N, C-alpha and C positions, 0 to 999 in steps of 0.2 A: 480514313479508318485505320486504327492501330493494327499492326501486324501481331499475331499471336507470338509470344515468346517461346523459344525452344527450351528444352530441359537445361542445357548448360547456361543459358542466359538467366534462367530462374535461379540457379544455384549461385550465381554471381551477385544477386540482389542482396543488399545489406538489409538485415531485419533486426532492429533493436528489440530488447526484451520490454514488453509492455507490462507495467506493474501498477498496482493501486496501493494507497496507504490511507489510514484514518487517524485524524487527531480527534480523540474522544476525551472531552473535558468534563470533569465533575468538580466544580469549584475551582480551586487552584491546582488540581492534580490531573494528570494525563494517564490514560490507559496505555501501558507499554507491555512489551514482551521481552523475556530473556530467552535467548535461543543459543543452542550449541552449534557453532559453525566450526567444523573440523577440530573439535576439542577445545575451542575457545568460547567462553560465554560472552555474547554480544547483546546489546540493548537495541530495540527497534520499536517502531510503531507497529500495530497490526498491519501487515502488508503482505502482498503476494502477487502472483501472476494472473493476468486476465486469461480466462479459459474460453474456448470456442463456444459460440452461441450465448455469450454472457455480456450483459451491459457492464460498463465501468462501475456504475453505482451498485449493481447487485454483486459484482466481484468484491467491492470494498466491504459490503455487509457480510458476505460469505467468509472472506478471509478473517475478519474480526471475530466472528463467531467461532471459526475453526481454531484460531490461535489463542483466544482468550476465554471462550465460553460465554462471552457477552453478546447478547442481541442488541443491536444499535439502530438508531434512526439517523439518517443523514440530514443535515440542515443546510450545508453549503458546500460549494466546490471551492477549494483553496487555489488550485492552479496546477500547471504542468511543469515538471522539472526534468531536466536532462542531465545525466551523469555518466561518466565512463568509469567502470570498475576496474582498477588496475590489477586486482587480485584475480578476477575471472576473465579479464580482457574482453568485456562486452559492454555495450551501451545500454543504459536503462532509460526508458521514458516512463516517468512516474506521474500518475494522476492522483492528486491529494484531495481528500475530502475532510470535512469537519462534521461531527455529529455528537449525539448524546447517548448515554446508556439507557436501555429500556428494561432489560431483564437479564439477570445472571443465570446461567445454566451450569452449575458446578458439576453436574453429573456427566457432562460431555467430556470425552477425552480430548486433550489438546493435540494439535498437529505434531507429527514426528519432528523432533529437533527443538520443539518449544519446551523449555524447562518449567516456565511459570509465567503467569500474567501478573502484573503489578501496577500499582498506581504510584506515580512519581510527580513531584513538583518540577517546575522548569529548572530550578536551581539544582535539584538532584540529577536531572538528565544532563545538564551542562557539566556537572561535576564528574560525570562518567564519560566525558567526551572521547577518551581513548578506547572505550568499549562500545561505542556506537557502531551499528552495522555499516553506516555510511554517513557522509556529511549531510545527506538529505534529511536525516532524522531531526537534527536540531534546526535546520533551515525551515522545515515544515512547521514546527512549533512556533518558531520566531515569526513566520509569515502570519500564522493564526493570531499570535499575540499582537501583531501590528495591525490587526483588523482586516486582513485580506480575506474577504468572503464574497464569493460570486454566487448568483443563484444556481441551483442545480439544473435549471433549464438551459444554462450555458452549454451543457453537453446534450446532444441529441443522439438518440439511438434509432437506427432504421434497420435493426436486425430482423432477419426473417429466418425461420427454421429451414434447414435443408429440405428440399422437396416442395417447398411452398411456391 
């Protein structure tokens, strides 16, 4: 039987940031966001952090809606990516999904820091390489373009609400 960890031991446990991202394609264009990161405008996929009691898939749909005003349906799981952010000095474990647009909700306010949602071709995204939030942005689109698509059932969620 495992011994319970003490508070100092728990504090020493490394915990990466768990994030989700979506490649939402419409023809040859991809749904992207422009965001203000400390006064610099950066380009990213709709992406964000996994919240407590949330599945990875529902987090991806929520983040996309909050950042772009687009309701989306997920079609595939692209994969898991790991990256160390030198700017923030933390590790990111990113779960990437592919989906398609369902309905635009232009009346919804976009998340704080998001200046706009835009549709860009791969060439446009690649041309803005110096403005990308991270190298994961282009890598995720390239994985999708290369046909990397796993069934959503690849990810299983066994979440239970607190108190269940």
